[in-house]
N, CA, C and O atoms as a GROMACS GRO file, in nm:
protein
  616
    1MET      N    1   1.724  -0.137  -1.878
    1MET     CA    2   1.754  -0.149  -1.736
    1MET      C    3   1.625  -0.123  -1.659
    1MET      O    4   1.551  -0.030  -1.689
    2LYS      N    5   1.601  -0.206  -1.560
    2LYS     CA    6   1.485  -0.188  -1.473
    2LYS      C    7   1.511  -0.073  -1.377
    2LYS      O    8   1.625  -0.041  -1.344
    3LEU      N    9   1.402  -0.010  -1.333
    3LEU     CA   10   1.412   0.100  -1.239
    3LEU      C   11   1.484   0.057  -1.112
    3LEU      O   12   1.565   0.132  -1.057
    4ALA      N   13   1.456  -0.063  -1.064
    4ALA     CA   14   1.522  -0.113  -0.942
    4ALA      C   15   1.673  -0.121  -0.960
    4ALA      O   16   1.748  -0.090  -0.868
    5GLU      N   17   1.718  -0.162  -1.078
    5GLU     CA   18   1.861  -0.168  -1.106
    5GLU      C   19   1.922  -0.028  -1.107
    5GLU      O   20   2.032  -0.006  -1.057
    6ALA      N   21   1.849   0.067  -1.163
    6ALA     CA   22   1.896   0.205  -1.166
    6ALA      C   23   1.906   0.262  -1.026
    6ALA      O   24   2.000   0.336  -0.995
    7LEU      N   25   1.811   0.228  -0.940
    7LEU     CA   26   1.816   0.276  -0.801
    7LEU      C   27   1.936   0.217  -0.727
    7LEU      O   28   1.999   0.286  -0.647
    8SER      N   29   1.967   0.093  -0.754
    8SER     CA   30   2.084   0.029  -0.694
    8SER      C   31   2.213   0.095  -0.745
    8SER      O   32   2.305   0.120  -0.668
    9LEU      N   33   2.218   0.121  -0.874
    9LEU     CA   34   2.333   0.188  -0.933
    9LEU      C   35   2.349   0.329  -0.875
    9LEU      O   36   2.461   0.373  -0.850
   10ARG      N   37   2.238   0.398  -0.855
   10ARG     CA   38   2.243   0.532  -0.794
   10ARG      C   39   2.305   0.525  -0.655
   10ARG      O   40   2.390   0.607  -0.620
   11ALA      N   41   2.262   0.428  -0.576
   11ALA     CA   42   2.318   0.412  -0.442
   11ALA      C   43   2.468   0.384  -0.448
   11ALA      O   44   2.544   0.438  -0.368
   12ASP      N   45   2.510   0.300  -0.542
   12ASP     CA   46   2.653   0.272  -0.558
   12ASP      C   47   2.730   0.399  -0.594
   12ASP      O   48   2.837   0.425  -0.538
   13LEU      N   49   2.676   0.477  -0.687
   13LEU     CA   50   2.743   0.602  -0.726
   13LEU      C   51   2.751   0.699  -0.608
   13LEU      O   52   2.852   0.766  -0.590
   14GLN      N   53   2.646   0.706  -0.529
   14GLN     CA   54   2.648   0.795  -0.414
   14GLN      C   55   2.753   0.751  -0.312
   14GLN      O   56   2.821   0.834  -0.253
   15ARG      N   57   2.767   0.620  -0.293
   15ARG     CA   58   2.871   0.569  -0.202
   15ARG      C   59   3.010   0.599  -0.259
   15ARG      O   60   3.102   0.636  -0.185
   16ARG      N   61   3.026   0.584  -0.389
   16ARG     CA   62   3.155   0.611  -0.454
   16ARG      C   63   3.191   0.759  -0.439
   16ARG      O   64   3.306   0.791  -0.411
   17ILE      N   65   3.096   0.847  -0.457
   17ILE     CA   66   3.120   0.990  -0.444
   17ILE      C   67   3.157   1.024  -0.299
   17ILE      O   68   3.244   1.107  -0.276
   18ALA      N   69   3.091   0.960  -0.204
   18ALA     CA   70   3.124   0.983  -0.063
   18ALA      C   71   3.267   0.937  -0.034
   18ALA      O   72   3.340   1.004   0.039
   19ALA      N   73   3.307   0.824  -0.092
   19ALA     CA   74   3.444   0.775  -0.072
   19ALA      C   75   3.544   0.871  -0.138
   19ALA      O   76   3.650   0.899  -0.081
   20LEU      N   77   3.511   0.921  -0.257
   20LEU     CA   78   3.599   1.017  -0.324
   20LEU      C   79   3.614   1.144  -0.242
   20LEU      O   80   3.723   1.203  -0.237
   21ARG      N   81   3.507   1.188  -0.179
   21ARG     CA   82   3.512   1.306  -0.092
   21ARG      C   83   3.617   1.286   0.017
   21ARG      O   84   3.701   1.374   0.041
   22GLU      N   85   3.613   1.170   0.082
   22GLU     CA   86   3.708   1.142   0.190
   22GLU      C   87   3.851   1.131   0.136
   22GLU      O   88   3.944   1.184   0.197
   23ARG      N   89   3.868   1.064   0.024
   23ARG     CA   90   4.001   1.050  -0.035
   23ARG      C   91   4.057   1.186  -0.077
   23ARG      O   92   4.176   1.212  -0.061
   24LEU      N   93   3.972   1.272  -0.129
   24LEU     CA   94   4.016   1.406  -0.165
   24LEU      C   95   4.060   1.485  -0.041
   24LEU      O   96   4.163   1.552  -0.043
   25LYS      N   97   3.982   1.476   0.065
   25LYS     CA   98   4.018   1.547   0.189
   25LYS      C   99   4.152   1.496   0.244
   25LYS      O  100   4.233   1.575   0.292
   26GLN      N  101   4.172   1.366   0.236
   26GLN     CA  102   4.296   1.308   0.288
   26GLN      C  103   4.418   1.349   0.207
   26GLN      O  104   4.531   1.346   0.257
   27ASN      N  105   4.395   1.387   0.082
   27ASN     CA  106   4.506   1.422  -0.007
   27ASN      C  107   4.507   1.570  -0.043
   27ASN      O  108   4.571   1.610  -0.140
   28ALA      N  109   4.438   1.651   0.034
   28ALA     CA  110   4.429   1.794   0.005
   28ALA      C  111   4.559   1.867   0.041
   28ALA      O  112   4.595   1.964  -0.025
   29ARG      N  113   4.627   1.821   0.144
   29ARG     CA  114   4.749   1.888   0.188
   29ARG      C  115   4.852   1.784   0.229
   29ARG      O  116   4.819   1.677   0.279
   30VAL      N  117   4.977   1.818   0.206
   30VAL     CA  118   5.087   1.732   0.249
   30VAL      C  119   5.197   1.820   0.305
   30VAL      O  120   5.203   1.940   0.279
   31GLN      N  121   5.283   1.759   0.381
   31GLN     CA  122   5.397   1.830   0.435
   31GLN      C  123   5.492   1.865   0.320
   31GLN      O  124   5.507   1.789   0.225
   32GLU      N  125   5.554   1.978   0.332
   32GLU     CA  126   5.648   2.024   0.229
   32GLU      C  127   5.753   1.916   0.206
   32GLU      O  128   5.812   1.862   0.300
   33GLY      N  129   5.775   1.885   0.080
   33GLY     CA  130   5.872   1.782   0.042
   33GLY      C  131   5.810   1.644   0.024
   33GLY      O  132   5.873   1.557  -0.036
   34ASP      N  133   5.690   1.624   0.073
   34ASP     CA  134   5.621   1.496   0.056
   34ASP      C  135   5.528   1.504  -0.064
   34ASP      O  136   5.502   1.612  -0.118
   35SER      N  137   5.477   1.389  -0.104
   35SER     CA  138   5.376   1.387  -0.210
   35SER      C  139   5.252   1.317  -0.154
   35SER      O  140   5.262   1.234  -0.064
   36PRO      N  141   5.135   1.350  -0.209
   36PRO     CA  142   5.012   1.288  -0.159
   36PRO      C  143   5.009   1.139  -0.191
   36PRO      O  144   5.074   1.093  -0.285
   37ALA      N  145   4.933   1.066  -0.112
   37ALA     CA  146   4.919   0.921  -0.134
   37ALA      C  147   4.851   0.893  -0.268
   37ALA      O  148   4.880   0.793  -0.334
   38GLU      N  149   4.758   0.982  -0.308
   38GLU     CA  150   4.689   0.969  -0.437
   38GLU      C  151   4.692   1.104  -0.507
   38GLU      O  152   4.694   1.208  -0.443
   39ASP      N  153   4.693   1.101  -0.638
   39ASP     CA  154   4.696   1.224  -0.715
   39ASP      C  155   4.560   1.293  -0.708
   39ASP      O  156   4.461   1.240  -0.758
   40PRO      N  157   4.554   1.411  -0.646
   40PRO     CA  158   4.426   1.482  -0.635
   40PRO      C  159   4.362   1.513  -0.771
   40PRO      O  160   4.240   1.512  -0.782
   41GLU      N  161   4.442   1.540  -0.871
   41GLU     CA  162   4.386   1.570  -1.004
   41GLU      C  163   4.314   1.448  -1.061
   41GLU      O  164   4.210   1.460  -1.124
   42GLU      N  165   4.371   1.330  -1.037
   42GLU     CA  166   4.307   1.207  -1.082
   42GLU      C  167   4.177   1.184  -1.005
   42GLU      O  168   4.075   1.146  -1.063
   43LEU      N  169   4.181   1.208  -0.875
   43LEU     CA  170   4.060   1.193  -0.793
   43LEU      C  171   3.952   1.293  -0.836
   43LEU      O  172   3.834   1.258  -0.841
   44LEU      N  173   3.992   1.416  -0.868
   44LEU     CA  174   3.896   1.516  -0.915
   44LEU      C  175   3.833   1.473  -1.047
   44LEU      O  176   3.715   1.498  -1.071
   45GLY      N  177   3.911   1.409  -1.132
   45GLY     CA  178   3.858   1.356  -1.257
   45GLY      C  179   3.756   1.246  -1.233
   45GLY      O  180   3.650   1.242  -1.296
   46GLU      N  181   3.789   1.156  -1.139
   46GLU     CA  182   3.695   1.050  -1.104
   46GLU      C  183   3.566   1.108  -1.046
   46GLU      O  184   3.456   1.061  -1.075
   47LEU      N  185   3.582   1.212  -0.962
   47LEU     CA  186   3.465   1.278  -0.903
   47LEU      C  187   3.377   1.338  -1.012
   47LEU      O  188   3.255   1.323  -1.008
   48SER      N  189   3.438   1.405  -1.105
   48SER     CA  190   3.362   1.468  -1.214
   48SER      C  191   3.286   1.363  -1.295
   48SER      O  192   3.168   1.383  -1.328
   49ALA      N  193   3.352   1.254  -1.328
   49ALA     CA  194   3.286   1.147  -1.405
   49ALA      C  195   3.172   1.085  -1.325
   49ALA      O  196   3.064   1.060  -1.380
   50ALA      N  197   3.195   1.060  -1.197
   50ALA     CA  198   3.092   0.997  -1.114
   50ALA      C  199   2.971   1.089  -1.096
   50ALA      O  200   2.857   1.043  -1.101
   51THR      N  201   2.996   1.219  -1.075
   51THR     CA  202   2.882   1.310  -1.057
   51THR      C  203   2.807   1.330  -1.189
   51THR      O  204   2.685   1.347  -1.188
   52ASP      N  205   2.877   1.326  -1.301
   52ASP     CA  206   2.809   1.333  -1.431
   52ASP      C  207   2.720   1.211  -1.451
   52ASP      O  208   2.605   1.223  -1.494
   53ASP      N  209   2.774   1.092  -1.418
   53ASP     CA  210   2.696   0.969  -1.429
   53ASP      C  211   2.573   0.975  -1.337
   53ASP      O  212   2.463   0.938  -1.376
   54LEU      N  213   2.594   1.023  -1.215
   54LEU     CA  214   2.485   1.033  -1.118
   54LEU      C  215   2.378   1.129  -1.167
   54LEU      O  216   2.259   1.101  -1.156
   55GLU      N  217   2.419   1.241  -1.221
   55GLU     CA  218   2.322   1.340  -1.271
   55GLU      C  219   2.234   1.279  -1.380
   55GLU      O  220   2.112   1.294  -1.376
   56GLY      N  221   2.294   1.212  -1.475
   56GLY     CA  222   2.217   1.149  -1.583
   56GLY      C  223   2.124   1.041  -1.532
   56GLY      O  224   2.009   1.031  -1.575
   57LEU      N  225   2.175   0.960  -1.440
   57LEU     CA  226   2.094   0.852  -1.384
   57LEU      C  227   1.977   0.906  -1.304
   57LEU      O  228   1.865   0.857  -1.316
   58MET      N  229   2.002   1.009  -1.222
   58MET     CA  230   1.894   1.068  -1.143
   58MET      C  231   1.788   1.131  -1.232
   58MET      O  232   1.669   1.121  -1.204
   59ALA      N  233   1.830   1.195  -1.339
   59ALA     CA  234   1.733   1.252  -1.432
   59ALA      C  235   1.645   1.143  -1.493
   59ALA      O  236   1.524   1.159  -1.504
   60SER      N  237   1.706   1.031  -1.531
   60SER     CA  238   1.630   0.919  -1.588
   60SER      C  239   1.534   0.859  -1.485
   60SER      O  240   1.420   0.827  -1.516
   61ILE      N  241   1.582   0.843  -1.362
   61ILE     CA  242   1.497   0.788  -1.256
   61ILE      C  243   1.379   0.881  -1.230
   61ILE      O  244   1.264   0.836  -1.223
   62ASN      N  245   1.407   1.010  -1.217
   62ASN     CA  246   1.299   1.106  -1.190
   62ASN      C  247   1.200   1.112  -1.304
   62ASN      O  248   1.079   1.118  -1.281
   63LEU      N  249   1.248   1.111  -1.427
   63LEU     CA  250   1.160   1.112  -1.544
   63LEU      C  251   1.072   0.987  -1.545
   63LEU      O  252   0.952   0.995  -1.570
   64THR      N  253   1.133   0.873  -1.518
   64THR     CA  254   1.058   0.748  -1.514
   64THR      C  255   0.952   0.752  -1.405
   64THR      O  256   0.838   0.711  -1.426
   65ASN      N  257   0.990   0.802  -1.286
   65ASN     CA  258   0.894   0.810  -1.176
   65ASN      C  259   0.778   0.904  -1.208
   65ASN      O  260   0.666   0.881  -1.163
   66CYS      N  261   0.804   1.009  -1.284
   66CYS     CA  262   0.698   1.104  -1.320
   66CYS      C  263   0.606   1.051  -1.429
   66CYS      O  264   0.489   1.089  -1.436
   67GLU      N  265   0.658   0.963  -1.513
   67GLU     CA  266   0.581   0.913  -1.627
   67GLU      C  267   0.518   0.777  -1.605
   67GLU      O  268   0.439   0.731  -1.688
   68THR      N  269   0.549   0.712  -1.495
   68THR     CA  270   0.498   0.578  -1.468
   68THR      C  271   0.383   0.586  -1.368
   68THR      O  272   0.395   0.646  -1.261
   69TYR      N  273   0.271   0.526  -1.406
   69TYR     CA  274   0.151   0.529  -1.323
   69TYR      C  275   0.124   0.392  -1.263
   69TYR      O  276   0.157   0.288  -1.320
   70ALA      N  277   0.063   0.395  -1.147
   70ALA     CA  278   0.017   0.274  -1.080
   70ALA      C  279  -0.114   0.309  -1.011
   70ALA      O  280  -0.145   0.426  -0.988
   71VAL      N  281  -0.191   0.206  -0.979
   71VAL     CA  282  -0.316   0.227  -0.907
   71VAL      C  283  -0.290   0.205  -0.760
   71VAL      O  284  -0.238   0.100  -0.720
   72TRP      N  285  -0.325   0.304  -0.680
   72TRP     CA  286  -0.310   0.295  -0.535
   72TRP      C  287  -0.434   0.351  -0.470
   72TRP      O  288  -0.471   0.466  -0.493
   73GLU      N  289  -0.499   0.269  -0.388
   73GLU     CA  290  -0.621   0.308  -0.318
   73GLU      C  291  -0.724   0.370  -0.414
   73GLU      O  292  -0.777   0.478  -0.388
   74ASP      N  293  -0.750   0.300  -0.522
   74ASP     CA  294  -0.849   0.340  -0.622
   74ASP      C  295  -0.815   0.470  -0.693
   74ASP      O  296  -0.904   0.533  -0.751
   75SER      N  297  -0.689   0.512  -0.689
   75SER     CA  298  -0.645   0.632  -0.760
   75SER      C  299  -0.530   0.596  -0.852
   75SER      O  300  -0.450   0.506  -0.824
   76ARG      N  301  -0.523   0.666  -0.962
   76ARG     CA  302  -0.411   0.649  -1.055
   76ARG      C  303  -0.306   0.753  -1.020
   76ARG      O  304  -0.327   0.873  -1.037
   77LEU      N  305  -0.192   0.706  -0.969
   77LEU     CA  306  -0.088   0.795  -0.922
   77LEU      C  307   0.043   0.766  -0.994
   77LEU      O  308   0.068   0.653  -1.037
   78THR      N  309   0.126   0.869  -1.008
   78THR     CA  310   0.261   0.846  -1.059
   78THR      C  311   0.345   0.787  -0.947
   78THR      O  312   0.310   0.797  -0.830
   79LEU      N  313   0.457   0.726  -0.984
   79LEU     CA  314   0.547   0.676  -0.881
   79LEU      C  315   0.598   0.790  -0.794
   79LEU      O  316   0.622   0.771  -0.675
   80THR      N  317   0.616   0.908  -0.853
   80THR     CA  318   0.658   1.024  -0.775
   80THR      C  319   0.556   1.056  -0.667
   80THR      O  320   0.594   1.084  -0.553
   81GLU      N  321   0.429   1.052  -0.700
   81GLU     CA  322   0.324   1.079  -0.602
   81GLU      C  323   0.323   0.970  -0.494
   81GLU      O  324   0.301   0.999  -0.376
   82MET      N  325   0.347   0.846  -0.535
   82MET     CA  326   0.349   0.736  -0.438
   82MET      C  327   0.470   0.749  -0.344
   82MET      O  328   0.458   0.721  -0.225
   83ILE      N  329   0.583   0.790  -0.396
   83ILE     CA  330   0.702   0.809  -0.314
   83ILE      C  331   0.678   0.922  -0.215
   83ILE      O  332   0.716   0.912  -0.098
   84ALA      N  333   0.615   1.030  -0.262
   84ALA     CA  334   0.583   1.142  -0.172
   84ALA      C  335   0.489   1.095  -0.061
   84ALA      O  336   0.505   1.133   0.055
   85ARG      N  337   0.391   1.014  -0.096
   85ARG     CA  338   0.297   0.961   0.003
   85ARG      C  339   0.371   0.874   0.104
   85ARG      O  340   0.348   0.884   0.225
   86ARG      N  341   0.460   0.788   0.055
   86ARG     CA  342   0.537   0.701   0.144
   86ARG      C  343   0.622   0.784   0.241
   86ARG      O  344   0.624   0.757   0.361
   87ASP      N  345   0.691   0.883   0.189
   87ASP     CA  346   0.777   0.965   0.274
   87ASP      C  347   0.696   1.043   0.377
   87ASP      O  348   0.736   1.054   0.493
   88ALA      N  349   0.582   1.097   0.335
   88ALA     CA  350   0.496   1.172   0.428
   88ALA      C  351   0.438   1.079   0.535
   88ALA      O  352   0.431   1.115   0.652
   89LEU      N  353   0.397   0.959   0.495
   89LEU     CA  354   0.346   0.861   0.592
   89LEU      C  355   0.454   0.824   0.694
   89LEU      O  356   0.428   0.816   0.814
   90GLY      N  357   0.574   0.801   0.645
   90GLY     CA  358   0.684   0.766   0.735
   90GLY      C  359   0.710   0.875   0.837
   90GLY      O  360   0.733   0.847   0.954
   91LEU      N  361   0.707   0.999   0.792
   91LEU     CA  362   0.728   1.112   0.882
   91LEU      C  363   0.615   1.122   0.985
   91LEU      O  364   0.640   1.142   1.104
   92LYS      N  365   0.491   1.109   0.937
   92LYS     CA  366   0.376   1.118   1.028
   92LYS      C  367   0.382   1.008   1.133
   92LYS      O  368   0.358   1.033   1.251
   93ILE      N  369   0.413   0.887   1.090
   93ILE     CA  370   0.422   0.774   1.183
   93ILE      C  371   0.530   0.799   1.287
   93ILE      O  372   0.510   0.771   1.405
   94SER      N  373   0.642   0.850   1.245
   94SER     CA  374   0.752   0.879   1.337
   94SER      C  375   0.711   0.980   1.444
   94SER      O  376   0.738   0.962   1.562
   95VAL      N  377   0.645   1.088   1.401
   95VAL     CA  378   0.600   1.190   1.495
   95VAL      C  379   0.495   1.132   1.590
   95VAL      O  380   0.500   1.156   1.711
   96LEU      N  381   0.400   1.056   1.536
   96LEU     CA  382   0.296   0.998   1.620
   96LEU      C  383   0.354   0.898   1.721
   96LEU      O  384   0.308   0.892   1.835
   97ARG      N  385   0.454   0.821   1.680
   97ARG     CA  386   0.516   0.725   1.774
   97ARG      C  387   0.586   0.799   1.887
   97ARG      O  388   0.578   0.757   2.003
   98ASP      N  389   0.655   0.908   1.854
   98ASP     CA  390   0.718   0.988   1.960
   98ASP      C  391   0.614   1.045   2.054
   98ASP      O  392   0.632   1.044   2.176
   99PHE      N  393   0.504   1.094   1.998
   99PHE     CA  394   0.395   1.149   2.079
   99PHE      C  395   0.334   1.041   2.167
   99PHE      O  396   0.307   1.064   2.285
  100LEU      N  397   0.312   0.922   2.109
  100LEU     CA  398   0.258   0.811   2.187
  100LEU      C  399   0.351   0.772   2.302
  100LEU      O  400   0.305   0.744   2.413
  101ALA      N  401   0.478   0.772   2.277
  101ALA     CA  402   0.574   0.738   2.382
  101ALA      C  403   0.564   0.839   2.496
  101ALA      O  404   0.568   0.802   2.614
  102ALA      N  405   0.551   0.966   2.462
  102ALA     CA  406   0.539   1.070   2.565
  102ALA      C  407   0.406   1.059   2.638
  102ALA      O  408   0.399   1.076   2.759
  103ALA      N  409   0.299   1.031   2.562
  103ALA     CA  410   0.165   1.026   2.622
  103ALA      C  411   0.145   0.903   2.710
  103ALA      O  412   0.065   0.906   2.803
  104SER      N  413   0.217   0.796   2.681
  104SER     CA  414   0.194   0.672   2.756
  104SER      C  415   0.303   0.645   2.859
  104SER      O  416   0.300   0.541   2.926
  105ALA      N  417   0.397   0.736   2.873
  105ALA     CA  418   0.504   0.715   2.970
  105ALA      C  419   0.447   0.708   3.112
  105ALA      O  420   0.364   0.790   3.151
  106LYS      N  421   0.491   0.608   3.185
  106LYS     CA  422   0.442   0.590   3.322
  106LYS      C  423   0.520   0.684   3.413
  106LYS      O  424   0.643   0.690   3.409
  107ILE      N  425   0.448   0.756   3.494
  107ILE     CA  426   0.509   0.847   3.591
  107ILE      C  427   0.488   0.786   3.730
  107ILE      O  428   0.376   0.764   3.774
  108ASP      N  429   0.597   0.760   3.795
  108ASP     CA  430   0.588   0.705   3.931
  108ASP      C  431   0.561   0.818   4.030
  108ASP      O  432   0.630   0.920   4.032
  109ARG      N  433   0.459   0.797   4.113
  109ARG     CA  434   0.430   0.893   4.222
  109ARG      C  435   0.470   0.825   4.351
  109ARG      O  436   0.444   0.707   4.372
  110TYR      N  437   0.531   0.901   4.437
  110TYR     CA  438   0.578   0.846   4.563
  110TYR      C  439   0.480   0.867   4.677
  110TYR      O  440   0.489   0.802   4.781
  111SER      N  441   0.387   0.960   4.656
  111SER     CA  442   0.284   0.980   4.759
  111SER      C  443   0.159   1.034   4.691
  111SER      O  444   0.165   1.082   4.578
  112ALA      N  445   0.048   1.026   4.758
  112ALA     CA  446  -0.079   1.075   4.704
  112ALA      C  447  -0.080   1.226   4.691
  112ALA      O  448  -0.167   1.282   4.623
  113LYS      N  449   0.014   1.294   4.755
  113LYS     CA  450   0.018   1.440   4.749
  113LYS      C  451   0.084   1.492   4.620
  113LYS      O  452   0.069   1.609   4.586
  114GLU      N  453   0.154   1.406   4.552
  114GLU     CA  454   0.221   1.450   4.428
  114GLU      C  455   0.117   1.474   4.318
  114GLU      O  456   0.011   1.412   4.316
  115ILE      N  457   0.152   1.563   4.229
  115ILE     CA  458   0.063   1.595   4.117
  115ILE      C  459   0.054   1.475   4.024
  115ILE      O  460   0.153   1.411   3.992
  116ARG      N  461  -0.068   1.447   3.984
  116ARG     CA  462  -0.094   1.335   3.895
  116ARG      C  463  -0.095   1.385   3.751
  116ARG      O  464  -0.163   1.482   3.720
  117LEU      N  465  -0.020   1.319   3.662
  117LEU     CA  466  -0.015   1.356   3.521
  117LEU      C  467  -0.100   1.258   3.441
  117LEU      O  468  -0.091   1.137   3.459
  118LEU      N  469  -0.182   1.313   3.354
  118LEU     CA  470  -0.272   1.232   3.271
  118LEU      C  471  -0.242   1.255   3.125
  118LEU      O  472  -0.198   1.363   3.085
  119SER      N  473  -0.266   1.154   3.046
  119SER     CA  474  -0.248   1.166   2.902
  119SER      C  475  -0.355   1.259   2.844
  119SER      O  476  -0.469   1.260   2.891
  120THR      N  477  -0.316   1.337   2.742
  120THR     CA  478  -0.411   1.430   2.680
  120THR      C  479  -0.489   1.368   2.565
  120THR      O  480  -0.578   1.431   2.510
  121VAL      N  481  -0.455   1.245   2.530
  121VAL     CA  482  -0.524   1.176   2.421
  121VAL      C  483  -0.552   1.031   2.461
  121VAL      O  484  -0.496   0.980   2.558
  122SER      N  485  -0.638   0.967   2.385
  122SER     CA  486  -0.662   0.825   2.405
  122SER      C  487  -0.546   0.749   2.340
  122SER      O  488  -0.537   0.742   2.218
  123VAL      N  489  -0.459   0.694   2.422
  123VAL     CA  490  -0.342   0.624   2.371
  123VAL      C  491  -0.382   0.505   2.284
  123VAL      O  492  -0.322   0.480   2.180
  124ALA      N  493  -0.483   0.432   2.327
  124ALA     CA  494  -0.528   0.315   2.252
  124ALA      C  495  -0.578   0.354   2.113
  124ALA      O  496  -0.545   0.288   2.014
  125ASP      N  497  -0.658   0.460   2.105
  125ASP     CA  498  -0.710   0.505   1.975
  125ASP      C  499  -0.597   0.553   1.884
  125ASP      O  500  -0.595   0.522   1.765
  126LEU      N  501  -0.505   0.627   1.941
  126LEU     CA  502  -0.394   0.677   1.862
  126LEU      C  503  -0.303   0.562   1.817
  126LEU      O  504  -0.248   0.566   1.707
  127GLN      N  505  -0.286   0.462   1.902
  127GLN     CA  506  -0.205   0.346   1.864
  127GLN      C  507  -0.270   0.271   1.748
  127GLN      O  508  -0.200   0.223   1.658
  128LYS      N  509  -0.403   0.261   1.748
  128LYS     CA  510  -0.473   0.197   1.636
  128LYS      C  511  -0.450   0.276   1.507
  128LYS      O  512  -0.430   0.217   1.401
  129GLN      N  513  -0.452   0.408   1.518
  129GLN     CA  514  -0.428   0.492   1.401
  129GLN      C  515  -0.285   0.471   1.348
  129GLN      O  516  -0.264   0.459   1.228
  130VAL      N  517  -0.189   0.465   1.438
  130VAL     CA  518  -0.050   0.441   1.398
  130VAL      C  519  -0.037   0.303   1.334
  130VAL      O  520   0.033   0.287   1.234
  131ASP      N  521  -0.103   0.204   1.390
  131ASP     CA  522  -0.099   0.069   1.332
  131ASP      C  523  -0.156   0.068   1.190
  131ASP      O  524  -0.099   0.006   1.101
  132ASN      N  525  -0.268   0.137   1.170
  132ASN     CA  526  -0.328   0.145   1.036
  132ASN      C  527  -0.238   0.218   0.937
  132ASN      O  528  -0.222   0.176   0.823
  133LEU      N  529  -0.178   0.328   0.982
  133LEU     CA  530  -0.086   0.402   0.896
  133LEU      C  531   0.038   0.317   0.864
  133LEU      O  532   0.088   0.321   0.751
  134SER      N  533   0.086   0.242   0.961
  134SER     CA  534   0.202   0.156   0.939
  134SER      C  535   0.170   0.047   0.838
  134SER      O  536   0.254   0.013   0.754
  135ARG      N  537   0.051  -0.007   0.846
  135ARG     CA  538   0.008  -0.109   0.750
  135ARG      C  539   0.002  -0.048   0.610
  135ARG      O  540   0.050  -0.109   0.514
  136GLU      N  541  -0.055   0.072   0.598
  136GLU     CA  542  -0.061   0.139   0.468
  136GLU      C  543   0.080   0.164   0.415
  136GLU      O  544   0.105   0.144   0.296
  137LEU      N  545   0.170   0.206   0.501
  137LEU     CA  546   0.308   0.231   0.459
  137LEU      C  547   0.374   0.104   0.408
  137LEU      O  548   0.443   0.107   0.306
  138ARG      N  549   0.355  -0.007   0.478
  138ARG     CA  550   0.412  -0.134   0.434
  138ARG      C  551   0.359  -0.174   0.297
  138ARG      O  552   0.435  -0.213   0.209
  139LEU      N  553   0.227  -0.164   0.279
  139LEU     CA  554   0.166  -0.201   0.152
  139LEU      C  555   0.212  -0.110   0.039
  139LEU      O  556   0.237  -0.155  -0.073
  140LEU      N  557   0.221   0.018   0.068
  140LEU     CA  558   0.267   0.115  -0.032
  140LEU      C  559   0.412   0.085  -0.072
  140LEU      O  560   0.446   0.090  -0.190
  141ASP      N  561   0.495   0.055   0.026
  141ASP     CA  562   0.635   0.025  -0.003
  141ASP      C  563   0.646  -0.103  -0.087
  141ASP      O  564   0.729  -0.109  -0.178
  142VAL      N  565   0.566  -0.201  -0.057
  142VAL     CA  566   0.566  -0.325  -0.136
  142VAL      C  567   0.526  -0.294  -0.281
  142VAL      O  568   0.587  -0.346  -0.374
  143GLU      N  569   0.425  -0.213  -0.299
  143GLU     CA  570   0.381  -0.177  -0.435
  143GLU      C  571   0.490  -0.099  -0.508
  143GLU      O  572   0.513  -0.122  -0.627
  144LEU      N  573   0.556  -0.009  -0.440
  144LEU     CA  574   0.666   0.065  -0.504
  144LEU      C  575   0.778  -0.030  -0.544
  144LEU      O  576   0.834  -0.018  -0.653
  145GLN      N  577   0.812  -0.125  -0.456
  145GLN     CA  578   0.917  -0.221  -0.490
  145GLN      C  579   0.876  -0.306  -0.610
  145GLN      O  580   0.957  -0.333  -0.699
  146ARG      N  581   0.750  -0.346  -0.614
  146ARG     CA  582   0.701  -0.425  -0.729
  146ARG      C  583   0.714  -0.344  -0.857
  146ARG      O  584   0.759  -0.396  -0.959
  147MET      N  585   0.673  -0.218  -0.851
  147MET     CA  586   0.680  -0.132  -0.969
  147MET      C  587   0.826  -0.110  -1.013
  147MET      O  588   0.854  -0.101  -1.132
  148ASN      N  589   0.916  -0.102  -0.917
  148ASN     CA  590   1.057  -0.082  -0.949
  148ASN      C  591   1.113  -0.199  -1.030
  148ASN      O  592   1.202  -0.181  -1.113
  149TRP      N  593   1.061  -0.320  -1.005
  149TRP     CA  594   1.115  -0.437  -1.075
  149TRP      C  595   1.046  -0.464  -1.208
  149TRP      O  596   1.096  -0.545  -1.286
  150ILE      N  597   0.934  -0.399  -1.234
  150ILE     CA  598   0.868  -0.423  -1.364
  150ILE      C  599   0.878  -0.303  -1.457
  150ILE      O  600   0.841  -0.313  -1.574
  151THR      N  601   0.928  -0.190  -1.408
  151THR     CA  602   0.933  -0.068  -1.487
  151THR      C  603   1.070  -0.053  -1.552
  151THR      O  604   1.173  -0.062  -1.486
  152GLU      N  605   1.069  -0.029  -1.682
  152GLU     CA  606   1.192  -0.002  -1.755
  152GLU      C  607   1.230   0.144  -1.737
  152GLU      O  608   1.145   0.233  -1.740
  153LEU      N  609   1.360   0.167  -1.719
  153LEU     CA  610   1.411   0.303  -1.706
  153LEU      C  611   1.399   0.374  -1.840
  153LEU      O  612   1.430   0.316  -1.944
  154ARG      N  613   1.353   0.498  -1.838
  154ARG     CA  614   1.340   0.576  -1.961
  154ARG      C  615   1.468   0.647  -1.993
  154ARG      O  616   1.476   0.718  -2.094
   0.00000   0.00000   0.00000
């Protein structure tokens, strides 16, 4: 099985577990004399099987990510390191975009007597930095996707 297939299967299992959570909650209590729409014991069994499957799959995915290397920016990195880089870049870009929005917000003044607010940074320079980081993030994500389709799950 390719790593990409395992990641898709993981997402399916996570959705199934989320659905089981809701079904269990819906069948946790009934009015005296009634019976639940679904047997909670059966649902608990399905939950146990699904979480066991998820645990094994996640262990295989994590092991594969730790043992698989790729070249990124002239460095040999594991997929785990590349994923960490991608996640950190995404977070940094998000914070910088929020900061840029605050720094570049237009403030309407109604008279010359009102206090004038100025940006504390060069918006243009920071926007170029965000654009470069966004480009790196896109390229990194493409490389991770490529690796996911050529890497066999361990």
